[in-house]
C-alpha positions as CSV (number, residue, x, y, z in Angstrom):
1,X,0.0,0.0,0.0
2,X,1.2,3.5,-0.9
3,X,0.2,6.5,1.1
4,X,0.0,10.1,-0.2
5,X,-0.7,12.7,2.5
6,X,-1.8,16.3,1.7
7,X,-1.3,19.1,4.3
8,X,-1.7,22.8,4.0
9,X,0.1,25.8,5.4
10,X,0.0,29.6,5.6
11,X,-3.8,29.9,5.6
12,X,-7.0,27.9,5.1
13,X,-9.0,27.8,1.9
14,X,-6.0,27.3,-0.3
15,X,-7.6,24.3,-2.1
16,X,-6.1,21.3,-0.4
17,X,-9.3,19.4,-1.2
18,X,-9.0,20.2,-4.9
19,X,-5.3,19.4,-4.8
20,X,-6.0,16.0,-3.2
21,X,-8.8,15.2,-5.6
22,X,-6.7,16.2,-8.6
23,X,-3.8,14.0,-7.5
24,X,-6.4,11.2,-7.1
25,X,-7.6,11.9,-10.7
26,X,-4.1,11.8,-12.1
27,X,-3.5,8.4,-10.5
28,X,-6.9,7.0,-11.6
29,X,-6.1,8.0,-15.2
30,X,-2.8,6.2,-14.9
31,X,-4.8,3.0,-14.1
32,X,-4.3,2.9,-10.3
33,X,-7.1,2.5,-7.7
34,X,-7.3,5.2,-5.1
35,X,-9.0,5.3,-1.7
36,X,-9.4,8.8,-0.3
37,X,-9.6,9.8,3.4
38,X,-10.4,13.3,4.8
39,X,-9.2,14.2,8.3
40,X,-11.2,17.0,9.9
41,X,-9.6,18.2,13.2
42,X,-12.9,19.6,14.6
43,X,-14.4,18.0,17.7
44,X,-17.8,17.4,16.1
45,X,-18.5,13.8,15.3
46,X,-19.6,14.8,11.8
47,X,-20.6,17.9,9.8
48,X,-24.3,17.3,10.2
49,X,-25.0,20.1,12.8
50,X,-22.7,22.7,11.2
51,X,-23.9,26.0,10.0
52,X,-23.6,26.4,6.2
53,X,-22.6,30.0,6.7
54,X,-19.5,28.9,8.6
55,X,-18.6,25.6,7.0
56,X,-20.2,25.5,3.6
57,X,-22.1,22.6,2.2
58,X,-22.9,19.5,4.3
59,X,-22.3,16.6,1.8
60,X,-24.1,13.3,2.4
61,X,-22.5,10.0,1.6
62,X,-24.4,6.8,0.5
63,X,-24.5,5.4,4.0
64,X,-26.0,8.7,5.3
65,X,-22.9,10.1,6.9
66,X,-22.9,13.9,6.8
67,X,-19.4,15.2,5.9
68,X,-17.2,18.0,4.7
69,X,-17.7,19.2,1.1
70,X,-14.2,18.0,0.1
71,X,-15.5,14.4,0.1
72,X,-17.8,15.6,-2.7
73,X,-14.8,16.7,-4.7
74,X,-13.3,13.2,-4.1
75,X,-16.4,11.5,-5.4
76,X,-16.6,13.7,-8.5
77,X,-12.9,13.6,-9.4
78,X,-12.0,10.1,-8.5
79,X,-15.4,8.4,-9.4
80,X,-15.8,6.6,-6.1
81,X,-18.7,6.2,-3.6
82,X,-17.5,6.8,-0.1
83,X,-18.8,6.0,3.4
84,X,-18.4,7.5,6.9
85,X,-15.2,5.5,7.3
86,X,-13.5,7.8,4.8
87,X,-14.0,10.8,7.1
88,X,-12.0,11.0,10.3
89,X,-12.8,13.7,12.9
90,X,-11.3,14.5,16.3
91,X,-14.7,13.6,17.8
92,X,-14.7,10.2,16.2
93,X,-11.2,9.4,17.3
94,X,-11.7,10.5,20.9
95,X,-15.1,8.8,21.2
96,X,-13.5,5.5,20.0
97,X,-10.6,5.8,22.4
98,X,-12.9,6.7,25.4
99,X,-15.1,3.7,24.6
100,X,-12.1,1.4,24.7
101,X,-10.9,2.9,27.9
102,X,-14.3,2.4,29.6
103,X,-14.3,-1.2,28.3
104,X,-10.9,-1.8,29.9
105,X,-9.1,-2.5,26.7
106,X,-6.1,-0.4,27.8
107,X,-5.5,-2.6,30.9
108,X,-5.2,0.2,33.3
109,X,-2.8,2.3,31.3
110,X,-2.9,6.1,31.5
111,X,-4.6,6.9,28.3
112,X,-2.7,9.7,26.4
113,X,-2.6,11.4,23.1
114,X,0.7,9.5,22.4
115,X,0.4,6.6,21.9
116,X,-3.3,5.9,22.3
117,X,-4.9,8.7,20.2
118,X,-2.2,8.6,17.5
119,X,-2.4,4.8,17.4
120,X,-6.1,5.0,16.8
121,X,-5.6,7.5,14.0
122,X,-3.0,5.2,12.3
123,X,-5.2,2.2,12.8
124,X,-8.2,3.9,11.2
125,X,-6.3,5.0,8.1
126,X,-4.7,1.6,7.6
127,X,-8.0,-0.3,8.1
128,X,-9.8,1.8,5.5
129,X,-6.9,1.4,3.1
130,X,-6.6,-2.3,3.5
131,X,-10.4,-2.9,3.4
132,X,-10.6,-1.2,0.0
133,X,-7.6,-3.1,-1.3
134,X,-6.6,0.0,-3.3
135,X,-3.1,0.7,-4.8
136,X,-2.9,4.1,-3.1
137,X,-4.4,5.7,0.0
138,X,-4.8,9.5,-0.4
139,X,-5.1,11.3,3.0
140,X,-6.0,15.0,3.3
141,X,-5.3,16.6,6.7
142,X,-7.7,19.4,7.2
143,X,-6.8,22.7,8.9
144,X,-3.4,24.4,8.7
145,X,0.0,23.3,9.9
146,X,0.5,24.9,13.3
147,X,-3.1,24.7,14.4
148,X,-3.3,23.0,17.8
149,X,-6.3,20.9,16.6
150,X,-4.2,19.3,13.9
151,X,-1.3,18.3,16.1
152,X,-2.3,14.7,17.0
153,X,-3.0,13.9,13.4
154,X,0.3,15.3,12.2
155,X,2.1,13.4,14.9
156,X,0.3,10.2,13.7
157,X,1.4,11.0,10.1
158,X,4.9,11.5,11.3
159,X,4.9,8.1,13.0
160,X,3.4,6.5,9.9
161,X,6.1,8.0,7.8
162,X,8.7,6.3,9.9
163,X,6.9,3.0,9.9
164,X,6.4,2.8,6.2
165,X,9.0,2.2,3.6
166,X,10.4,5.3,2.0
167,X,9.0,4.4,-1.4
168,X,5.5,3.9,0.1
169,X,5.0,7.3,1.7
170,X,4.8,10.7,0.1
171,X,3.9,14.1,1.7
172,X,2.4,16.9,-0.4
173,X,2.4,20.4,1.2
174,X,0.1,23.1,-0.2
175,X,1.2,26.7,0.5
176,X,0.5,30.2,-0.6
177,X,2.8,32.2,-2.9
178,X,1.4,35.8,-2.7
179,X,2.2,38.7,-4.9
180,X,3.5,41.9,-3.5
181,X,2.3,45.4,-4.7
182,X,4.8,45.2,-7.4
183,X,3.7,41.8,-8.7
184,X,6.7,39.9,-7.3
185,X,6.1,36.3,-6.1
186,X,7.0,36.1,-2.4
187,X,8.3,32.8,-1.1
188,X,8.7,33.7,2.6
189,X,5.2,32.4,3.7
190,X,6.1,29.0,2.1
191,X,9.5,29.0,3.8
192,X,7.9,29.6,7.2
193,X,5.1,27.0,6.6
194,X,7.7,24.3,5.6
195,X,9.8,25.3,8.7
196,X,6.7,24.8,10.9
197,X,6.1,21.4,9.2
198,X,9.7,20.3,9.7
199,X,9.6,21.3,13.4
200,X,6.9,18.6,13.7
201,X,9.2,16.0,12.2
202,X,7.7,16.1,8.7
203,X,9.5,16.9,5.5
204,X,7.5,17.6,2.3
205,X,8.3,15.6,-0.8
206,X,6.2,17.9,-3.0
207,X,5.3,21.6,-2.5
208,X,2.3,22.9,-4.4
209,X,2.5,26.7,-4.6
210,X,-0.8,28.4,-5.0
211,X,-0.5,31.7,-6.8
212,X,-2.7,33.9,-9.0
213,X,-0.3,33.2,-11.8
214,X,2.1,30.5,-12.8
215,X,5.2,30.2,-10.6
216,X,8.3,31.6,-12.3
217,X,11.4,29.4,-12.6
218,X,13.3,31.7,-10.2
219,X,10.5,31.3,-7.6
220,X,10.6,27.5,-8.0
221,X,14.4,27.5,-7.5
222,X,14.1,29.7,-4.4
223,X,11.5,27.4,-2.8
224,X,13.6,24.4,-3.8
225,X,16.7,25.9,-2.2
226,X,15.2,27.1,1.1
227,X,12.7,24.2,1.6
228,X,15.1,21.4,0.6
229,X,13.0,19.8,-2.2
230,X,14.0,19.2,-5.8
231,X,12.9,21.9,-8.2
232,X,10.8,19.5,-10.2
233,X,8.9,18.8,-7.0
234,X,7.8,22.4,-6.7
235,X,4.5,22.4,-8.5
236,X,2.9,25.6,-9.8
237,X,-0.9,25.8,-9.0
238,X,-2.1,29.0,-10.5
239,X,-5.7,30.1,-10.3
240,X,-7.5,27.9,-12.8
241,X,-10.5,29.0,-14.9
242,X,-12.3,25.9,-13.6
243,X,-11.4,23.3,-10.9
244,X,-11.7,20.5,-13.5
245,X,-8.6,22.0,-15.2
246,X,-6.4,21.4,-12.1
247,X,-5.4,17.8,-12.9
248,X,-4.2,18.9,-16.3
249,X,-2.2,21.8,-14.8
250,X,-0.5,19.3,-12.5
251,X,0.2,17.0,-15.4
252,X,1.7,19.9,-17.3
253,X,3.9,20.5,-14.3
254,X,5.1,16.9,-14.4
255,X,3.6,15.9,-11.1
256,X,2.4,12.5,-12.5
257,X,5.9,11.6,-13.6
258,X,7.4,12.7,-10.2
259,X,4.8,10.7,-8.2
260,X,5.4,7.6,-10.3
261,X,9.1,7.8,-9.8
262,X,9.1,8.8,-6.1
263,X,6.6,6.0,-5.2
264,X,8.1,3.5,-7.7
265,X,4.7,3.0,-9.3
266,X,6.0,2.3,-12.7
267,X,5.2,4.7,-15.5
268,X,1.8,4.5,-17.0
269,X,0.4,6.9,-19.6
270,X,-2.8,8.7,-18.9
271,X,-5.9,7.2,-20.5
272,X,-6.9,10.6,-21.7
273,X,-10.4,10.4,-20.2
274,X,-10.2,13.5,-18.1
275,X,-8.6,15.5,-21.0
276,X,-11.6,14.5,-23.1
277,X,-14.0,15.8,-20.5
278,X,-12.2,19.1,-20.1
279,X,-12.1,19.5,-23.9
280,X,-15.9,19.0,-23.9
281,X,-16.2,21.6,-21.2
282,X,-14.0,24.1,-23.1
283,X,-15.8,23.6,-26.4
284,X,-19.3,24.5,-25.0
285,X,-20.4,27.6,-26.9
286,X,-24.0,28.0,-25.9
287,X,-24.9,29.8,-22.6
288,X,-27.9,29.3,-20.4
289,X,-28.7,31.2,-17.2
290,X,-30.0,29.5,-14.1
291,X,-31.3,31.5,-11.1
292,X,-30.6,29.7,-7.8
293,X,-33.0,31.1,-5.1
294,X,-31.6,30.1,-1.7
295,X,-30.9,31.5,1.7
296,X,-27.2,30.6,2.1
297,X,-26.0,32.4,-1.0
298,X,-23.5,34.6,0.9
299,X,-21.3,31.5,1.2
300,X,-21.4,30.0,-2.3
301,X,-19.8,26.8,-1.0
302,X,-23.1,26.1,0.7
303,X,-24.4,25.0,-2.7
304,X,-21.2,23.7,-4.3
305,X,-22.7,20.3,-5.3
306,X,-25.7,22.1,-7.0
307,X,-23.2,24.4,-8.8
308,X,-21.2,21.4,-10.0
309,X,-24.3,19.4,-11.0
310,X,-25.5,22.3,-13.1
311,X,-22.1,22.7,-14.7
312,X,-21.8,19.0,-15.5
313,X,-25.3,18.9,-17.0
314,X,-24.4,21.9,-19.0
315,X,-21.3,20.3,-20.4
316,X,-23.2,17.2,-21.4
317,X,-25.7,19.5,-23.1
318,X,-22.9,21.4,-24.9
319,X,-23.6,24.6,-22.9
320,X,-22.1,26.8,-20.2
321,X,-24.3,27.3,-17.3
322,X,-24.2,30.8,-15.8
323,X,-25.6,30.9,-12.3
324,X,-27.4,33.9,-10.8
325,X,-27.5,33.7,-7.0
326,X,-30.6,35.2,-5.4
327,X,-31.2,35.6,-1.7
328,X,-34.8,34.4,-1.1
329,X,-35.2,36.9,1.7
330,X,-34.9,39.7,-0.9
331,X,-38.3,38.6,-2.3
332,X,-40.2,38.7,0.9
333,X,-40.9,42.5,0.8
334,X,-42.7,42.2,-2.5
335,X,-46.1,41.0,-3.7
336,X,-44.9,40.5,-7.2
337,X,-41.4,39.5,-8.5
338,X,-39.7,39.0,-11.8
339,X,-36.7,36.7,-12.4
340,X,-34.8,37.1,-15.6
341,X,-33.3,33.6,-16.2
342,X,-33.8,30.6,-18.4
343,X,-34.5,28.4,-15.5
344,X,-35.2,28.6,-11.7
345,X,-33.8,26.3,-9.1
346,X,-34.9,26.3,-5.4
347,X,-32.5,24.2,-3.3
348,X,-32.8,22.6,0.1
349,X,-32.4,24.1,3.6
350,X,-33.7,24.0,7.1
351,X,-35.8,26.5,9.1
352,X,-38.4,29.1,8.2
353,X,-36.2,32.0,7.3
354,X,-36.5,32.8,3.6
355,X,-39.1,30.2,2.7
356,X,-41.8,32.7,1.7
357,X,-39.3,34.2,-0.8
358,X,-38.6,30.7,-2.2
359,X,-42.3,30.1,-2.7
360,X,-42.6,33.3,-4.6
361,X,-39.9,32.1,-7.0
362,X,-41.7,28.7,-7.3
363,X,-45.0,30.5,-8.0
364,X,-43.3,32.7,-10.6
365,X,-41.8,29.7,-12.4
366,X,-45.1,27.8,-12.3
367,X,-47.3,30.7,-13.6
368,X,-44.8,31.8,-16.3
369,X,-44.0,28.3,-17.6
370,X,-40.2,28.8,-16.8
371,X,-38.2,25.6,-16.4
372,X,-38.1,24.7,-12.6
373,X,-36.2,22.3,-10.4
374,X,-36.9,22.0,-6.7
375,X,-34.7,20.1,-4.3
376,X,-35.6,18.8,-0.8
377,X,-37.1,21.9,0.9
378,X,-37.7,23.1,-2.7
379,X,-39.8,20.0,-3.2
380,X,-41.8,20.6,0.0
381,X,-42.3,24.3,-0.8
382,X,-43.6,23.4,-4.2
383,X,-46.3,21.3,-2.5
384,X,-47.1,24.2,-0.2
385,X,-47.2,26.8,-3.0
386,X,-49.5,24.6,-5.1
387,X,-51.8,24.0,-2.1
388,X,-52.1,27.7,-1.4
389,X,-52.5,29.0,-4.9
390,X,-54.2,26.2,-6.7
391,X,-56.1,24.3,-4.0
392,X,-56.9,27.6,-2.3
393,X,-55.6,26.6,1.2
394,X,-54.1,30.0,2.0
395,X,-52.7,28.8,5.3
396,X,-51.2,25.6,3.9
397,X,-47.8,25.1,5.4
398,X,-45.3,22.7,6.9
399,X,-45.4,21.8,10.6
400,X,-41.7,22.4,10.6
401,X,-42.6,26.1,10.6
402,X,-45.5,26.0,13.2
403,X,-49.1,24.9,13.6
404,X,-51.4,25.2,10.6
405,X,-54.9,24.1,9.7
406,X,-53.6,22.5,6.5
407,X,-50.3,20.7,7.3
408,X,-49.6,19.5,3.7
409,X,-46.0,18.9,4.9
410,X,-45.8,17.0,8.2
411,X,-44.0,14.3,10.1
412,X,-45.5,10.8,9.6
413,X,-47.3,9.3,12.7
414,X,-44.4,7.1,13.7
415,X,-42.0,10.0,13.4
416,X,-44.0,12.1,15.8
417,X,-43.6,9.4,18.5
418,X,-39.8,9.6,18.5
419,X,-39.3,13.1,17.2
420,X,-36.5,15.2,18.6
421,X,-34.3,17.6,16.7
422,X,-32.6,15.4,14.0
423,X,-34.0,12.3,15.5
424,X,-36.1,11.5,12.6
425,X,-33.7,12.6,9.8
426,X,-33.7,10.4,6.7
427,X,-30.1,10.2,5.4
428,X,-28.3,8.5,2.6
429,X,-29.3,6.2,-0.3
430,X,-33.0,5.1,-0.4
431,X,-34.6,3.2,-3.1
432,X,-37.3,5.0,-5.1
433,X,-40.0,3.6,-7.4
434,X,-40.8,5.8,-10.5
435,X,-44.2,5.7,-12.3
436,X,-44.0,4.8,-15.9
437,X,-45.1,7.4,-18.5
438,X,-43.8,10.3,-16.4
439,X,-41.1,12.9,-17.0
440,X,-39.1,11.4,-14.1
441,X,-39.3,7.9,-15.8
442,X,-38.2,9.4,-19.1
443,X,-35.2,11.1,-17.4
444,X,-34.0,8.1,-15.5
445,X,-35.1,5.4,-18.0
446,X,-35.8,2.9,-15.2
447,X,-38.4,1.9,-12.7
448,X,-36.2,1.8,-9.6
449,X,-33.5,4.3,-8.6
450,X,-31.4,5.1,-5.5
451,X,-30.8,8.7,-4.4
452,X,-29.4,10.4,-1.3
453,X,-31.6,12.0,1.2
454,X,-31.3,14.6,4.0
455,X,-34.6,15.7,5.4
456,X,-37.2,15.1,8.2
457,X,-40.6,16.1,7.0
458,X,-42.8,14.5,4.3
459,X,-45.8,15.2,2.1
460,X,-48.8,14.6,4.3
461,X,-50.6,11.4,2.9
462,X,-54.0,12.9,3.7
463,X,-53.5,15.5,0.9
464,X,-52.0,13.4,-1.9
465,X,-55.2,12.5,-3.6
466,X,-56.5,16.1,-3.6
467,X,-53.2,17.4,-4.9
468,X,-53.1,14.9,-7.7
469,X,-56.7,15.6,-8.6
470,X,-55.7,19.3,-9.1
471,X,-53.0,18.4,-11.5
472,X,-49.9,17.8,-9.4
473,X,-48.3,14.4,-10.2
474,X,-46.2,12.5,-7.7
475,X,-44.1,10.4,-10.1
476,X,-41.7,8.9,-7.6
477,X,-42.3,7.3,-4.2
478,X,-40.7,5.1,-1.5
479,X,-41.6,3.1,1.6
480,X,-44.4,1.3,-0.2
481,X,-46.0,4.4,-1.4
482,X,-46.1,6.2,1.9
483,X,-43.4,8.8,1.1
484,X,-43.5,11.0,-1.9
485,X,-40.2,11.5,-3.6
486,X,-40.7,13.3,-7.0
487,X,-43.4,15.7,-8.2
488,X,-44.0,17.2,-11.6
489,X,-46.6,19.3,-13.5
490,X,-47.4,17.6,-16.9
491,X,-48.9,20.9,-18.2
492,X,-45.7,22.7,-17.6
493,X,-42.7,22.7,-20.0
494,X,-40.5,21.4,-17.2
495,X,-41.6,21.6,-13.5
496,X,-39.9,18.9,-11.4
497,X,-39.0,18.7,-7.7
498,X,-37.3,15.9,-5.7
499,X,-37.4,15.2,-2.0
500,X,-33.9,13.8,-2.3
501,X,-30.7,15.5,-3.3
502,X,-29.8,14.4,-6.9
503,X,-26.8,16.8,-6.9
504,X,-24.9,14.5,-4.6
505,X,-24.6,11.8,-7.3
506,X,-23.8,14.0,-10.2
507,X,-20.3,13.2,-11.5
508,X,-18.4,14.4,-14.7
509,X,-19.1,11.1,-16.5
510,X,-22.5,10.4,-15.0
511,X,-24.6,13.6,-14.9
512,X,-27.7,13.7,-12.7
513,X,-30.9,13.0,-14.7
514,X,-33.1,15.7,-13.1
515,X,-30.3,18.3,-13.7
516,X,-29.9,17.0,-17.3
517,X,-33.6,17.5,-18.0
518,X,-33.7,20.8,-16.3
519,X,-30.7,22.3,-18.1
520,X,-31.9,20.9,-21.5
521,X,-35.3,22.5,-21.0
522,X,-33.7,25.8,-20.0
523,X,-31.6,25.8,-23.2
524,X,-34.8,25.1,-25.3
525,X,-36.6,27.9,-23.4
526,X,-33.8,30.3,-24.1
527,X,-33.8,29.4,-27.8
528,X,-37.5,30.0,-28.0
529,X,-37.3,33.4,-26.2
530,X,-34.5,34.4,-28.6
531,X,-36.4,33.1,-31.6
532,X,-33.7,30.5,-32.4
533,X,-36.1,27.6,-32.7
């Protein structure tokens, strides 16, 4: 087993996740199997309770584990499906060690960070690597070198480095190379970051320098000299036009050749698959505009999987998707709105804030026959909006937001018995049955699908017959027909909403069917408006 560890210095947000995912992509294209692991030093057990404004998107894995958004990058770049075992947090490690201590497994020893915490970290990494039987285990250590939270993990990595053969372990350090006011590339932050790393007993084999522009040869030589790495191991990571170009930038820098030689992998040529995808992305000439009406738009990473799913669907429809971000709260002071876009998407979320603005966007799309896609809360709000404005139940609402005479969205009876915050959450892959002859069946091309969920409330079964009689079609369901999963309006050019999150399964070579249909309809709508068809 080979191990590649990615750390970061200078500051957070440099793109360690994209770097790790891109390295994984390079190796996959060379024919190697890769198992990724993300280490998050926070004490939370997982990312499920984290505020999107602080942490960005909560990504859901197939087993229902709520994780950091970088695991979404891994799944999209490396073409893998991960589980909770691929995400290590301080909370998980300490919980496991405390459970063992309470069970007496340490035989009366004083339980300490070294060796007990570090041993547990190493054991976790190696167990995941061995269980997947991959060629290479790719480990990203979250946070920044020097953070107190990361210390136990970096110490565990140091021990692993000493325990593995030299050709089986490689450390990649991502740093910032800023520009001064005169445009000169400054290496001092990188030097200090590497010095901090070396003070912990770790020495980088590769330094990835993040900079607004390509690193100059003199800059590479200076980093090489002061940080004691070969010049060819100083990799320029300039700001890319798109994250999917990063693996190609790394290949141009010769990182694939250096990894192969350093880890004694044996030289294998790239299969060219990723290059073909990027060429397809670059060749897209048509543009389509999608308005995303959400309530976390101040932090765009809150909707990163939606953004990527739209982009991927656009690429496969030979178009560039331009996203307009709209704060749903901005609509709540108006009785009438207008959205200039070729399609409208209302994403998920929790809580009452901004939901009235989202429903105004849904109403605008429905009444003006504009392509619409609703996700999770967007699905539930579509039911509420239809109940209010078509059925005439002006107080129709979800019991998530309070008491109402017409609870068209509610907890099911068995959920109410055990309900506590998060206690009734449905998470991960769930099988869904799709009705034949519907838009959903046309998009998926099959009767049974599996999609990822992250929600608590459901369409109230008492209102389903009335809603369908008024023209709303529930084309997908689960749990023997008790839970509605997909809705659509046959009279509309494209009006589809899903209780699940289709964006979590969208990958460069397997776009999400709902997103494909939505973007395709938006393109056609744009052509009609412009008189092109």
